[in-house]
N, C-alpha and C positions, 0 to 999 in steps of 0.2 A: 845682625850676627856679630858685628863688632862689639856692640854693647853687651851681648851675652857672653862673649869670650872674655872681655875686660872685667865684667862683673864676677865671673867665675874665678879669675886669677886674683883679683884684688878685693875679694869679699871681706877678708879680715881687716884690711886697711879702711874699707868703708865703714864697717861696724865700729872699729876703734875711733874713727873720726867722729862718729855719732855718740861716743861715750857710752856704748852699750855695757850694762853691768856685767861683770865677769861671770856671774853664775848663769846668765842668760846667753852668753856668747856661743857655746856649742850648739844650742838649739837654733839660734838666729842664723848661724853659719849654715847648718843643714838645710834650713828652709830657704834661705835667700839664694843659695847656689842653684837650686832647681828652678826657682822663680826666674832667675836670669836666663836659664836655658829656655824657659817658656816665652820669653820676651819676643823673639821673632814671630812666633805663631800668633801671639796676642796682637801684635801690631799689624800683621797681615790680615787677620780677621777683621780688625777695626777698619783697615783701609778698604777692604771689599765692601763692608757694610756701609761705609760712608759714601762710596761711589754709588751704590744702589739707592741710598736715601736721596742723594743729589739728583738722581733721575726720576724721583717720585715713587720709588718702591720702598715702602717702610715695613711691609709685612714679611718679606723674605729675611731681612736682617733680624727681625724680632724672633722668627722661628729658630734660626740657627744660634742666636745668642741664648735663647731659652734652652736649646740642646746643650750648649756648653755649661750653662748654670746647673741644669739637672744632673749631668754627668759629674760635675764637681761635687754637688751635694751628696750624691749616691756613693761616690768613690771615697769621699773624705773619711768616714768612720771605718770603711773596709780596709783602707791602706794604712790608716793610723794604728788600728788595733790588730790588724792581721786576721780578719774574720774570714772563715772558709778557706778557699785556695789562695787568698791574697797574702802577700808578705807583710809582716809587721814592720812598718817604716817609721813609726813615731811621727814627730812633727814634719819630717820630710814627706810623709804620706799625704799631708794636706797640700803641699806644693806640687807633688806628683799628680794629684787629682786635678789640679788646675792645668798642669801641662797636658794631661790626656784630654781633658774637656775641650781646651782651646784647639788642640791639634785635630781631634776628630771633627770638630765643628768647622774649621777652616777647610779641611779636605772635603767634607761633605758639601759645603756651599759651593766650592769650585766645581765639583763633580756635577751637581745639579745645574749650575749655570751652563756648563758645556753640554750636558745631556739635553737640556731644553733649547740649545742653540740661542741663548739669550743675546739680544742685540749688543750688550756691553761686554761680551766675552772677547778676548783677543784670539783670533783665528784667521787663517788665510791672509787676505790682503790687509786685514786690520793689524797684523803683526808689525807692519811698517810704522804703526803709531808708537812703537817703542823707541823710535828714533826721536830724540828731543827736538821740539819745536822751540827755537830761540825766543820767540815772542811769549809763548806760554811759560817757558822756563823762567823768564824774568818775573812773570806774575807769581809763579810758585815761590821764587826766592824772596821777592820784595813784599808779597802779601802773606805767603805761608810761613816764613821764618818768624815774623812777629807773633803769629797765632801760636806757633810752637813755643815761643819764648814765654807766652802767657802761662802755659802749663809748667814750664821750668820755674817760673817765678813762684807759682803756688807750691810746687814740690820743694823748692829751696826754703820757702818759709816753713813748710811742714817739717823738713829735716832740721832746721834751726831750732824750732820749738822742741822737737823730739830730743835733740842733743841736750837742751836745758832740762827737760823732763827726766832724762836718764840720770842726771846728777842727783836726783832725790831718791834713788834706790829702786830696787826691783818692784816693790809693791806699787809705788806711784807709776812706774813705767808700765807695769801690767795693766793698771786701771786705765791709764790714758790710751794704751794700745787697744784695749777692748772698746772704749768709748769712741775712738777714731774709726774702728771697724764699723760700729753702728752708724756713725755719721756718714760713712760711705753709702750705706743703704738709704739714709735719709735724703741724700743728695741725688740719688738715682732719678727720681721723677723730674727734678729740675734739669738735670743733664739731658734726659730724654726729650723733655719739652724744648730745651734750648736747641738740640739738634733738629727737631721738627720745625721750629720757628725759623732757624737759619736756612733750611732747605726751602721752605715755603716763601720766605722773604726773597731769597736769591732768585727763585723761579719767577716771582712777580716783578722783581726789579728788571730781570732780563726781558720780560714781556712788556715792560713799560707800564705796568699796573701799579703805580705808586699809591693809588687810592686805597689799596688793600693793606699796605704795610702797617699802618697804625692799628688796624683791627687785628692783624696777626699778632703784633706785639702785645696788645692788651689782652687778647685771648690767652696767650702764653703766660702772662703775669697772673691772670685769674686762675688758670689751671695749676700753676705753681703754688699759689697761696692755699688752694684747696687740698692738693695732694701732699705737698710737703708739710703743710700745717697739720694734716691728719696724722701723718707719721710721727711728727714731733709730739702731738697730743698723746698718741698711743705710748710713746716712749716715756712720757712723763707719768702716765698712769701705771704702766707695767714695767717700770725700769728695773726693779730688783728681780722679778722672774726672768726677764730677758737676759740680764747680766748673769744670772745664775746658770744660764746655759753654758757660759764660758768660764766662770769663776766659782769656786766652792763657797757655799753660804757662810762659812765661818772665816773666810779670808778677809783681811783688812782691806784688800784691794777693792772689794765690792762696794764698801761704803765710800771709798774715794771716787770710784767710777760713777756712783749714783750722784754724788755732789757735782762732779765735772759735767755730767749730762744736764743737770738742772741749771747750771750757770751758762753753758755754752750752746746746747743743742738748738734752742729757739732762734739763734742768730742765723742758722742756715736757711730759714725762711726768707730772710732779707737777702742773703747771698744768692738764693735761687732767683729772686727778682733781678738781681744784677746779671746773672747768667743769661736770662732771657733778653734783657736790654742789650747786652754785648752781642748776643747771637743776631739780633736784628741789625745793628749797625755794621757788624762784620760782613753781612751779606752784600753790602754795597761796596766793600773794599776798604772801609775805614777800620784798619787793624791797629794802627799805632796808638790812638787814644785809649782803647781798652787796655793795651799793654801798659801804658803810662799810669793809668788808674790803678791797675793791679800792683805795679811796683810801689806806688805811694801807699795804698791801703793795706796790702798784704805783706810786702817785703819790708817796708819802712815802718808804717804805723803799728801793725800787729806784732812784728818781732821786736821792735823797739820797746813797745809797751810791756811785752813779756819779759824782756831782759832788764830794763831799767827800773821797773816798778817792783821787782822782786825784793829790793831792799826796803820797800815800804809795806807791801802786803804779802810778801812771801810767795809761795807757789800759787796763790790765788791770782797773781798777775798772769800766769800762763792761761788759766781758764777764761779770765775776763778779756784777754787779748782777742779772742774770737769775736765776741759781740762788738768790741771797739773797731776791729778791722772790717767787719761786715757793714756796720753803720757808715763807716767812711766810704767804702766802695759803693754802696747803694746811693749815697748822697752825690758822689762824683759822677756815677753812671747816669743817674736821673738828670743831672744838670747837663751832661753832654747830650743825652738823648733829646732833651728839650731845646737846648740852645746851640748844639754843635752843628757843623756843616756837613754831616755825613750824608744828608739827602742830596747833596750836589755831586757825590762821588759815584764812580762806576768801577767794577772789578776789571772789565775789559773795555777800554775806552773806544777802540776803533771798530767795534762790531755792533750791528744794529740789533734792535729788540727782536727776540725770537718768536714773538706771537704769544698766544694764550698758553699759560702754564698749565700742567696737568692738575686737575682738581680731585683726583683719586689717588689711592696708594699704589697704583700700578702703572703710572705713566712713564713713558720713555721718550727721549727726543725723537721727533718725527724723522730726522735725517738718518739717525743711527738705526731706526727700525725699518729702514728701506721702504718708507711709504712715499708715494708721490705727493706733490704739493696739493693742498686742498683747493678744489675748484669753487667758483661762486655758488654752485648748487650743492656743495658739500661732498 
């Protein structure tokens, strides 16, 4: 809520700090203000889905994330163009569709969890769990904050590059903006695989089944190579038709965006492998090394390459900074995965292994499901 209010108030200061071209400023302001309003619902939905995945339920989050995406897709053209009974909001309609999709989805998932009396819902005696546990709170702070900082590092690097891109004018900014949107979709399989790998690895670490960790990580890497690689290949083949969905065919921006994709999009295959390796080691509580690696590869190497090599190769430095950063992060992540001490770490040191982790998408902790301890006879 604080972020939403501050973003609404200081949206112009944020856009000016990024060097947003003046002709794009009114559109950016209209869009970003509503996106800031959507932030609380987006974060709440993400939190609920993360909790469910951590308990072994990966299907329910998928269903309600799909609901949010479908609503967003359907409402986008209706609210942008004012089709039928819907108001014509222009670019603000796109942000409004995101707000509506996220809000409907998070309300629906909470209603379903309470209607089904899900073991992880907060009700009755479980409301006492809202009182902070000092031991768990320390873990949230010391383990969770570095994880959050990793996203801040990535966002800071992206904003820095965006600020440099904006200095080249509206056409280059539009081309990069569309390319970056497509890269978001390219990275979705890797992010989903990383979330799955992290949950599976954490469950098996808690159960003391370290023999499974390597296989989980390698399976995640293989899936990333196949899925992300397939999306990158499709973008290479159909780049102009796809970009034509967002840019007019006679726009100079479409040629720039095509070139940007050819230079940079393949590097997200490598970054996807890094995401999987990070997800594996973070499951044990090793959160600082991934943060340090991202600071080096993304914030230092990528942004420094983009900034300092402009005097040598011009705007090409911006696009090549992505492969340079991805190669650096993968090399460092692979080295830490192979030689680091993450296998000796534990998220919660003073608690015993919890037994066999769930091997389906519907598992919940036995204690929270109010099941009696398993007997020798099952």
